[in-house]
C-alpha positions as CSV (number, residue, x, y, z in Angstrom):
1,M,0.0,0.0,0.2
2,P,1.5,3.1,-1.2
3,R,2.4,6.0,1.9
4,A,0.1,8.9,1.6
5,R,2.2,12.3,0.9
6,A,3.2,14.7,3.1
7,E,1.1,17.5,3.3
8,T,3.1,20.9,2.6
9,P,2.5,24.0,4.6
10,D,1.6,25.8,1.3
11,A,-1.0,22.7,0.6
12,A,-1.9,23.2,4.0
13,L,-2.5,27.1,3.4
14,T,-4.7,26.2,-0.3
15,M,-6.9,23.6,2.1
16,S,-7.6,26.3,4.6
17,A,-8.4,28.6,2.0
18,A,-10.5,26.4,0.3
19,T,-12.7,25.9,3.7
20,V,-12.7,29.8,4.1
21,A,-14.2,30.2,0.4
22,A,-16.8,27.2,1.0
23,G,-18.0,29.1,4.9
24,P,-21.6,27.5,6.0
25,P,-23.9,30.6,5.0
26,Q,-26.0,30.1,7.9
27,S,-23.2,31.4,10.1
28,A,-22.1,33.9,8.1
29,V,-24.0,36.9,9.8
30,S,-22.7,35.9,13.5
31,G,-18.9,35.2,11.7
32,L,-19.2,38.9,10.3
33,L,-20.0,40.4,13.5
34,R,-17.1,38.2,15.3
35,A,-14.6,39.6,12.4
36,C,-15.0,43.5,13.1
37,H,-13.4,42.9,16.5
38,P,-16.4,43.9,18.5
39,V,-14.8,44.9,21.7
40,P,-12.5,47.7,20.7
41,A,-14.9,49.1,18.0
42,A,-17.9,49.0,20.8
43,A,-15.0,50.7,23.4
44,V,-14.2,53.4,20.8
45,T,-18.0,54.1,20.2
46,L,-18.9,54.4,23.7
47,L,-15.7,56.7,24.0
48,A,-17.2,59.1,21.2
49,A,-20.4,58.8,23.0
50,A,-19.3,59.9,26.4
51,L,-17.4,62.6,25.0
52,A,-20.3,64.1,23.0
53,A,-22.2,64.0,26.4
54,A,-19.4,66.0,27.9
55,V,-19.1,68.7,25.8
56,G,-22.8,69.1,25.5
57,R,-23.5,67.8,21.9
58,S,-27.1,68.5,20.9
59,L,-28.9,65.2,20.3
60,P,-28.8,64.5,16.7
61,G,-25.4,65.7,16.8
62,A,-24.4,63.2,19.1
63,A,-26.5,60.4,17.3
64,F,-24.1,61.4,14.3
65,T,-21.3,61.2,15.8
66,V,-21.6,58.0,17.6
67,A,-23.0,56.6,13.9
68,A,-19.9,57.8,12.1
69,V,-17.4,56.4,14.9
70,A,-19.5,53.2,14.8
71,A,-19.3,53.2,10.8
72,G,-15.4,54.0,10.9
73,Q,-14.7,51.5,13.7
74,L,-16.4,48.7,11.8
75,S,-14.8,49.1,8.5
76,V,-11.5,49.3,10.4
77,G,-12.3,45.8,12.2
78,W,-13.8,44.0,8.9
79,C,-10.5,45.9,7.1
80,N,-8.0,43.9,9.8
81,D,-9.3,40.7,9.3
82,R,-9.6,40.9,5.7
83,V,-6.0,41.9,5.3
84,D,-4.6,39.4,8.0
85,L,-6.4,36.3,6.4
86,R,-3.3,34.9,4.8
87,R,-1.5,35.5,7.9
88,D,-4.1,33.6,10.0
89,L,-4.3,31.2,7.9
90,A,-0.6,30.4,7.9
91,T,-0.5,30.5,11.9
92,G,-3.8,28.5,12.6
93,R,-5.9,31.2,14.0
94,R,-8.9,29.3,14.8
95,D,-10.1,32.2,16.8
96,K,-10.7,34.1,13.8
97,P,-14.3,33.9,11.7
98,L,-12.4,34.0,8.4
99,V,-10.3,31.0,9.2
100,R,-12.8,28.9,10.8
101,G,-15.1,29.5,7.6
102,A,-17.5,31.0,9.3
103,V,-17.9,34.1,6.8
104,R,-16.7,34.6,3.6
105,P,-13.9,36.9,2.3
106,A,-15.7,38.6,0.1
107,A,-18.5,39.4,2.4
108,V,-15.9,41.1,4.7
109,T,-14.6,43.0,1.9
110,A,-18.0,43.9,0.8
111,A,-19.1,44.8,4.5
112,A,-15.5,47.0,5.3
113,L,-16.4,48.9,2.4
114,T,-19.7,49.6,2.8
115,A,-19.0,50.8,6.3
116,L,-16.4,52.9,5.1
117,L,-18.6,54.6,2.5
118,L,-21.4,55.2,5.0
119,C,-18.7,56.6,7.5
120,V,-18.3,59.6,4.8
121,P,-21.4,61.1,5.0
122,L,-21.9,60.5,8.7
123,S,-18.6,62.3,9.6
124,L,-19.3,65.2,7.3
125,A,-22.8,65.7,8.9
126,G,-21.0,67.7,12.1
127,G,-19.4,70.1,9.1
128,W,-16.4,69.8,7.2
129,L,-13.7,70.5,9.8
130,A,-15.1,68.0,11.8
131,G,-15.6,65.4,9.3
132,A,-12.1,65.7,8.0
133,A,-10.6,65.2,11.5
134,H,-12.5,62.0,11.8
135,L,-12.0,60.6,8.1
136,C,-8.0,61.4,8.7
137,G,-8.2,59.5,11.8
138,V,-10.2,56.5,10.0
139,A,-7.5,56.8,6.9
140,A,-4.7,56.2,9.7
141,A,-6.3,53.0,10.7
142,W,-6.4,51.6,7.2
143,A,-3.1,52.7,6.7
144,Y,-1.9,50.5,9.9
145,N,-4.0,47.7,8.4
146,L,-2.9,48.0,4.7
147,R,0.8,49.1,5.1
148,L,2.3,50.5,8.3
149,K,1.7,47.7,11.1
150,S,5.1,46.3,9.9
151,T,6.6,49.4,10.0
152,A,8.7,51.1,13.2
153,V,6.1,53.6,13.0
154,S,3.1,51.1,13.7
155,W,1.9,53.3,17.0
156,L,1.5,56.4,15.0
157,P,-2.0,55.4,13.4
158,Y,-3.1,54.7,16.7
159,A,-2.1,57.8,18.2
160,L,-3.3,59.6,15.5
161,A,-6.8,58.0,15.4
162,F,-7.2,58.3,18.9
163,G,-5.9,61.8,19.3
164,L,-8.4,63.1,16.6
165,L,-11.4,61.7,18.1
166,P,-12.2,64.4,20.4
167,A,-11.7,67.0,17.9
168,F,-14.6,65.2,15.6
169,V,-16.6,65.5,18.9
170,T,-15.9,69.4,20.0
171,L,-15.4,70.6,16.3
172,G,-19.2,69.4,15.7
173,L,-19.7,72.3,18.2
174,P,-21.0,75.8,17.3
175,G,-18.3,77.5,16.1
176,A,-16.1,74.6,15.8
177,P,-13.8,74.7,19.0
178,W,-10.7,72.5,18.9
179,P,-10.5,70.6,22.3
180,P,-8.0,71.6,25.2
181,W,-4.5,70.0,24.7
182,W,-4.5,67.8,27.7
183,L,-7.6,66.2,26.1
184,T,-5.9,65.4,22.7
185,A,-2.8,64.4,24.7
186,A,-4.7,62.0,26.5
187,A,-6.2,60.6,23.9
188,A,-3.2,60.4,21.7
189,L,-1.2,58.5,24.4
190,L,-4.1,56.1,25.4
191,G,-4.3,55.1,21.9
192,A,-0.4,54.7,21.5
193,G,-0.6,52.5,24.7
194,A,-3.7,50.4,23.2
195,H,-1.5,49.6,20.2
196,F,1.3,48.0,22.6
197,A,-1.2,46.1,24.5
198,N,-2.9,44.8,21.9
199,V,0.0,43.4,19.9
200,L,1.4,41.7,23.0
201,P,-0.6,38.2,22.9
202,D,0.5,37.9,19.0
203,I,4.1,39.0,18.5
204,D,5.5,35.5,17.8
205,D,2.8,34.9,15.3
206,D,3.1,38.4,13.6
207,L,7.1,37.5,13.5
208,A,6.5,34.4,11.7
209,T,4.5,35.6,9.4
210,G,6.7,39.1,8.5
211,V,4.9,41.7,10.8
212,S,7.5,43.8,12.3
213,G,5.9,46.9,14.1
214,L,8.1,48.9,16.6
215,P,6.7,46.4,19.5
216,H,8.2,43.6,17.8
217,R,11.2,45.2,17.3
218,I,11.4,46.1,20.9
219,G,10.5,42.7,22.1
220,A,7.5,41.8,24.3
221,R,8.8,42.9,27.8
222,R,9.9,46.6,26.7
223,S,6.5,46.7,24.8
224,A,4.5,46.0,28.0
225,A,6.7,48.5,29.9
226,V,5.7,51.1,27.1
227,G,2.6,50.7,26.8
228,G,2.0,50.9,30.3
229,L,3.9,54.2,30.8
230,L,1.6,55.2,27.4
231,V,-1.6,54.6,29.1
232,L,-0.6,56.0,32.4
233,G,0.7,59.3,30.7
234,S,-2.7,59.6,29.5
235,A,-4.2,59.2,32.8
236,V,-1.8,61.8,34.0
237,A,-2.7,64.1,31.2
238,L,-6.7,63.9,32.0
239,V,-6.0,64.1,35.8
240,A,-3.4,67.2,35.6
241,G,-4.1,68.9,32.6
242,P,-7.5,70.7,33.4
243,P,-6.8,73.7,35.2
244,G,-7.7,73.9,39.2
245,R,-6.9,71.8,42.1
246,V,-6.6,68.0,41.2
247,P,-9.8,66.2,43.0
248,P,-9.7,62.9,45.2
249,Y,-10.8,60.7,42.5
250,G,-8.2,61.9,39.8
251,W,-5.6,60.9,42.2
252,G,-7.7,57.2,42.6
253,L,-7.7,57.0,38.7
254,L,-3.7,57.7,38.8
255,A,-3.4,55.0,41.4
256,V,-5.6,52.2,39.7
257,T,-3.9,52.9,36.5
258,A,-0.3,52.8,37.9
259,S,-1.2,49.4,39.7
260,A,-2.5,48.3,36.4
261,V,0.5,49.2,34.8
262,L,2.8,47.1,37.1
263,I,0.7,44.3,37.0
264,G,0.8,44.1,33.3
265,A,4.7,44.5,33.0
266,G,4.8,41.2,35.2
267,R,3.2,39.5,32.5
268,P,4.5,40.8,29.2
269,T,4.4,37.3,27.4
270,G,1.8,34.6,26.2
271,R,-1.7,34.8,24.6
272,S,-3.3,36.7,27.3
273,R,-6.0,39.8,26.1
274,I,-5.4,41.0,29.8
275,P,-3.3,43.8,28.9
276,F,-5.3,45.1,25.8
277,L,-8.5,44.4,28.2
278,A,-6.8,46.5,31.0
279,T,-6.3,49.3,28.9
280,M,-9.7,49.4,27.5
281,A,-11.0,49.2,31.3
282,V,-8.4,52.2,32.0
283,A,-10.2,54.0,29.0
284,G,-13.3,53.9,30.9
285,A,-12.1,55.0,33.9
286,D,-10.8,57.9,32.0
287,V,-14.2,58.5,30.4
288,V,-16.0,58.4,33.8
289,L,-13.4,61.0,35.1
290,L,-14.3,63.1,32.3
291,V,-17.8,63.2,32.2
292,V,-17.6,63.8,36.4
293,R,-15.5,67.0,35.4
294,G,-17.7,68.3,32.5
295,T,-17.1,71.4,33.8
296,D,-13.6,71.3,32.7
297,L,-15.1,71.6,29.2
298,A,-17.9,74.0,29.7
299,G,-15.9,76.7,27.8
300,L,-16.6,74.7,24.5
301,R,-20.2,74.8,24.8
C-alpha cells in the first residue's frame, strides 16, 4: 500500500483557504459580527458617545457622531481581519471567523467598504472640519492595516486616530472649537498604549508571518513597559491637565492606573488579552472622570 504524501505548508494553506471560501452561509451574520473586532469597536464608540455628552452636543449631533464612529470602527475591524487572512491561516488562528470559515472573505470585504462609504457622510454631518478630522483618523487606521503595522511607526496611526477623536466631537459644536490640549494628549497617549497592549499576545505569530511593527522590534517585555507608561501618561494628562486642583478621584484613577501598569509589566508574554482589556478598562475610567469633570469642558459649549 503506497504511503500517503506528507502535506506541505502551502498545501495546508490552500486547503484552509478552500474551507474559508466554502464557509456555511447560515453562520455568516454571526461570523461577520465577530470579524469586526466588536470589543474595541464598541469601546471606541462608547468613548465617542461619552465625549459628546461631556461637551454638550445636541441629541442629533451626538447621534451622528456615534453613528460615524461606529461605522468607522466597523470598517477598520473588517479591513483588519480581511487583510490578515493569509497570515491568520498560516498561523492557525482558529479564533478568527474567516479562518474557521464562518464568513466568506468577499462578504468581509464588502462589509468593510460599505461601512467606510457610510462613514463619509455621517462624519461630514457635523461639518467639514469635524468630518475631515474623523476621516483622517479612519484613514490612519486603514493605513495601519494595509501597510504601517509592519513598520517602526506602527504606533503612529493609533496615536493619530485616538488623538483626533476629541477634535471630531468638539469641532461639531457651534463655532467649531478645538479640544483642550490635555484632552488631545490623553487620547493620543491612550491610543498608542492600546497599540502596544493589543500586539503583545500575537508577537510571535506576527514575527513568523513578516509583521515587524515597533512592539515586535523592541520585544514583548519592553513593549509591555512602554505600553503601560503610555497609558499612565494618558491618565496623568487627563487628571493634571485641566486647570484647578486635582480632585481625590483623580488621584484614585492615577493609583489604579499605576497598579494596572505594574501588574501588566509582570505578564508581558503569552496569548492573554488581559493587557489590552486592562487598557480598555483604564479608558473607561478616564471617560468616567471626564464626564464627572464636565465643567472643565464648559468653555467649549
